[in-house]
matplotlib code that plots the C-alpha trace (Angstrom):
import matplotlib.pyplot as plt

x = [7.3, 4.1, 2.1, 4.9, 5.0, 7.6, 6.6, 8.8, 10.1, 9.8, 13.2, 13.4, 13.4, 12.2, 9.3, 8.1, 11.2, 10.6, 7.0, 8.4, 11.1, 8.7, 6.4, 9.5, 11.2, 7.8, 7.3, 10.6, 10.6, 7.5, 8.8, 12.1, 10.5, 8.6, 11.9, 13.7, 10.5, 11.1, 14.9, 14.8, 11.9, 14.3, 16.8, 15.0, 13.6, 17.1, 18.4, 15.5, 16.3, 20.3, 19.2, 17.5, 19.7, 19.6, 20.5, 22.7, 22.9, 26.0, 26.2, 27.6, 30.7, 32.3, 36.1, 37.3, 39.0, 35.6, 33.7, 36.5, 36.0, 32.4, 33.0, 35.3, 32.9, 30.0, 32.2, 33.3, 29.6, 28.1, 25.0, 26.5, 26.1, 28.9, 28.7, 31.7, 30.6, 28.9, 29.7, 27.6, 28.7, 28.4, 29.1, 27.1, 28.2, 25.8, 26.9, 26.2, 22.8, 21.9, 22.8, 20.4, 17.7, 17.8, 17.8, 14.9, 12.6, 13.6, 13.7, 16.9, 17.3, 20.7, 19.2, 18.7, 22.5, 23.2, 22.8, 20.4, 21.2, 23.6, 26.5, 25.3, 26.1, 23.8, 24.3, 23.4, 22.1, 22.6, 19.3, 19.7, 19.3, 16.4, 13.5, 11.6, 13.5, 16.7, 16.3, 15.3, 18.5, 20.6, 19.0, 19.7, 23.3, 24.3, 22.9, 25.0, 28.1, 29.8, 29.0, 26.1, 22.8, 19.9, 19.4, 16.4, 15.0, 11.4, 10.1, 6.7, 8.2, 10.7, 7.9, 5.5, 8.1, 9.3, 5.6, 5.1, 8.1, 7.3, 4.0, 4.9, 7.7, 5.4, 2.9, 5.7, 7.0, 3.3, 3.0, 6.4, 5.7, 2.0, 3.8, 6.6, 3.9, 2.1, 5.3, 6.4, 2.8, 2.9, 6.4, 5.4, 2.0, 4.1, 6.4, 3.8, 1.5, 4.9, 5.5, 2.1, 3.0, 5.7, 3.6, 3.7, 7.1, 8.1, 6.1, 7.6, 10.9, 9.8, 8.3, 11.6, 13.5, 14.8, 15.5, 14.0, 17.4, 17.9, 14.3, 14.5, 18.1, 17.1, 14.3, 16.3, 19.2, 16.7, 14.9, 18.2, 19.1, 15.5, 15.7, 19.3, 18.4, 15.1, 16.7, 19.6, 17.0, 14.8, 18.0, 19.1, 15.6, 15.6, 19.2, 18.0, 14.7, 17.1, 19.5, 16.6, 15.1, 18.1, 18.5, 14.7, 15.0, 18.4, 17.5, 17.0, 20.8, 20.9, 18.9, 20.7, 22.3, 24.6, 25.5, 21.8, 20.5, 23.2, 22.2, 18.5, 19.5, 21.5, 18.6, 16.3, 18.6, 19.0, 15.2, 14.3, 16.8, 15.5, 11.8, 12.2, 14.3, 11.8, 8.6, 10.2, 11.3, 7.8, 5.8, 8.0, 7.7, 4.0, 3.9, 6.1, 3.6, 0.5, -0.9, -1.5, -5.2, -4.4, -2.2, -5.1]
y = [-64.9, -64.7, -61.8, -59.6, -56.4, -53.6, -49.8, -47.1, -45.1, -41.3, -39.5, -36.2, -33.3, -35.8, -34.7, -35.0, -33.9, -33.7, -32.3, -29.4, -28.9, -28.4, -26.3, -23.8, -24.0, -23.1, -20.3, -18.9, -19.5, -17.5, -14.6, -14.9, -14.6, -11.6, -9.7, -10.4, -8.7, -5.9, -5.7, -5.6, -3.0, -1.0, -1.4, -0.6, 2.8, 3.7, 2.9, 5.0, 8.0, 7.7, 8.4, 11.4, 14.2, 18.2, 20.1, 22.9, 25.4, 27.5, 31.1, 31.5, 32.8, 30.8, 30.0, 26.2, 27.3, 28.7, 25.7, 23.6, 25.7, 25.1, 21.6, 21.5, 23.4, 20.8, 17.8, 18.8, 19.5, 17.7, 17.0, 15.3, 11.2, 9.6, 6.2, 5.5, 3.0, 5.7, 8.8, 11.6, 14.5, 14.7, 17.6, 17.9, 20.3, 22.4, 20.6, 17.2, 18.7, 20.1, 16.5, 14.6, 16.9, 16.6, 12.7, 12.9, 15.2, 14.8, 18.6, 20.6, 24.2, 24.7, 26.5, 29.4, 29.7, 29.6, 26.7, 28.2, 25.5, 25.7, 23.6, 22.1, 19.7, 16.8, 16.4, 13.3, 13.9, 12.0, 10.2, 11.9, 15.4, 14.7, 16.2, 19.4, 21.6, 20.0, 20.7, 24.1, 24.6, 23.1, 25.2, 28.4, 27.5, 26.4, 29.2, 31.7, 29.9, 32.6, 31.3, 29.2, 30.8, 28.3, 25.3, 23.1, 19.6, 17.9, 19.1, 17.6, 14.2, 14.0, 14.9, 12.3, 9.8, 10.4, 10.1, 7.0, 5.3, 6.4, 5.0, 1.7, 1.6, 2.0, -0.6, -3.2, -2.5, -2.9, -6.2, -7.6, -6.5, -8.3, -11.4, -11.6, -11.8, -14.4, -16.4, -16.0, -17.4, -19.9, -21.6, -20.7, -22.7, -25.6, -25.9, -25.9, -28.7, -30.7, -30.4, -31.3, -35.0, -34.5, -33.1, -36.0, -36.7, -33.3, -33.9, -37.1, -35.9, -32.8, -35.3, -37.6, -34.4, -32.9, -29.4, -27.1, -26.5, -30.2, -30.7, -27.6, -28.5, -31.3, -29.2, -26.1, -27.7, -29.6, -26.6, -24.8, -27.7, -27.8, -23.9, -24.1, -27.0, -25.0, -21.7, -23.4, -25.0, -22.1, -19.7, -22.4, -22.7, -18.7, -18.5, -21.0, -19.1, -16.0, -17.9, -19.0, -15.5, -14.1, -16.8, -16.0, -12.4, -11.0, -7.7, -8.5, -8.6, -4.7, -4.4, -7.1, -6.2, -9.5, -8.1, -7.2, -10.6, -12.3, -10.2, -11.7, -15.0, -15.1, -12.9, -16.1, -18.4, -16.2, -15.9, -19.6, -20.4, -17.5, -18.2, -22.0, -21.5, -19.1, -20.8, -24.2, -22.4, -20.8, -24.1, -26.2, -23.5, -23.6, -27.4, -27.3, -25.0, -27.0, -29.3, -32.9, -32.2, -29.5, -31.5, -33.5]
z = [26.1, 24.3, 24.3, 25.3, 23.9, 24.1, 25.1, 23.5, 26.4, 25.7, 26.1, 27.7, 25.3, 22.6, 20.4, 16.7, 14.7, 11.0, 11.7, 13.9, 11.6, 8.3, 10.2, 11.3, 8.0, 6.1, 8.2, 8.0, 4.4, 4.0, 5.8, 4.0, 0.8, 1.8, 3.2, -0.2, -1.6, 0.6, -0.2, -3.8, -3.5, -1.6, -3.9, -6.8, -5.1, -4.2, -8.1, -9.5, -6.9, -8.0, -11.5, -10.9, -12.2, -11.7, -14.9, -14.6, -17.5, -18.1, -19.2, -22.8, -23.7, -21.0, -21.4, -20.4, -17.2, -16.1, -17.0, -15.2, -12.1, -11.8, -12.5, -9.6, -7.2, -8.2, -7.7, -4.0, -3.3, -0.3, -2.2, -5.1, -5.2, -3.5, -5.3, -6.9, -9.5, -11.1, -12.8, -10.7, -12.7, -16.7, -19.0, -21.9, -24.5, -26.7, -29.5, -28.3, -26.6, -30.1, -31.8, -29.1, -29.9, -33.5, -32.8, -30.4, -32.1, -35.8, -35.9, -37.2, -35.7, -37.6, -40.2, -37.6, -38.0, -34.1, -31.7, -29.0, -26.5, -23.4, -22.2, -18.9, -16.1, -15.2, -11.7, -9.8, -6.5, -3.0, -2.2, 1.3, -0.4, -2.3, -0.4, -1.9, 1.1, 0.0, -3.5, -3.5, -1.3, -3.9, -6.7, -5.0, -3.9, -7.2, -9.2, -7.2, -8.6, -11.1, -14.6, -13.8, -15.6, -14.4, -12.6, -13.4, -12.1, -12.5, -9.2, -9.5, -10.8, -7.8, -5.1, -6.7, -6.8, -3.0, -2.1, -3.8, -2.4, 1.1, 0.6, -0.7, 2.0, 4.8, 3.4, 3.0, 6.5, 7.9, 5.9, 7.1, 10.5, 10.8, 8.9, 11.2, 14.3, 12.6, 12.1, 15.7, 17.0, 14.2, 15.4, 19.1, 18.5, 16.8, 19.7, 22.4, 20.5, 20.1, 23.9, 24.8, 24.5, 27.0, 29.6, 32.0, 31.5, 32.8, 35.7, 36.4, 36.6, 38.5, 41.1, 41.4, 42.3, 39.1, 39.0, 36.6, 34.8, 34.6, 32.9, 30.9, 29.4, 26.8, 25.6, 25.0, 23.4, 21.1, 20.5, 19.2, 16.9, 15.7, 14.9, 13.4, 11.0, 10.1, 9.8, 7.5, 5.2, 4.8, 4.0, 1.5, -0.1, -0.3, -1.9, -4.5, -5.3, -5.8, -8.2, -10.2, -10.4, -11.5, -14.6, -15.5, -15.0, -15.7, -14.9, -11.0, -10.9, -11.4, -8.1, -6.2, -2.7, -1.8, 1.7, 2.7, 1.4, 3.8, 6.3, 6.0, 5.7, 8.9, 10.5, 9.6, 11.1, 14.6, 14.3, 13.9, 17.0, 19.3, 18.6, 19.0, 22.3, 23.8, 22.7, 24.2, 27.5, 27.9, 27.0, 29.6, 32.5, 31.8, 32.3, 35.5, 37.0, 36.2, 38.8, 37.7, 37.4, 34.9, 33.0, 32.1]

ax = plt.figure().add_subplot(projection="3d")
ax.plot(x, y, z, "-o")
ax.set_aspect("equal")
plt.show()
């Protein structure tokens, strides 16, 4: 019949698909990128701290068995770095130290007829024992070992480094918390705006006797789908950015922690689903409680 036109019926739980996914994906991508920066910063700080060495100088005229005994005591100490991929205990003979000194300074002191340097161990200290109090305790304990002459470490450098790392960590955590709150509000606002067009359909279903569970079901399922898709897209984009970053800056691979990165990506997926579901549930609850006048 002429003049007929079709009206597209709205389905319960349906609202703009691609625009909502784009908004959630963008929000998750931003928080994910910042999360990656936090992870890499943390790994860089850990790498720097693991390279801190305590120098243990030995007394002269020690026999090999005495040096071996000292090495055994240091190797079994609770404060030594437990990373099996690194050698936390390195012996530097006085001859090696002299060669390195001459190479670094260009000054040859061999004309003195005697090497004034001492045999020493370089001990990598576990990050849990790098506070000022712990290092003082380590110095005191090691100097009591028979055959040890002196224990030395760069106290001011370590204190400054720990202070800076702590401050940077607090700033990053603070910014990450603020960003996470903003992202949650952004996703919540996006879904509430999307559900605004469904408010009359929600009321119509309510008026014909549909239960709240029946009305909420399609919206919750769609929110789970949107959160899953957006989370997977955001995780995929972040993984792509990481791979591109590694190709451009090879040094980034030194501070990469794949396990934590995978946890972060999984957390983004969970965050997308959780926020989408909770926001949708709250919005539907709100429209179910409004009067007809308030819906307008």
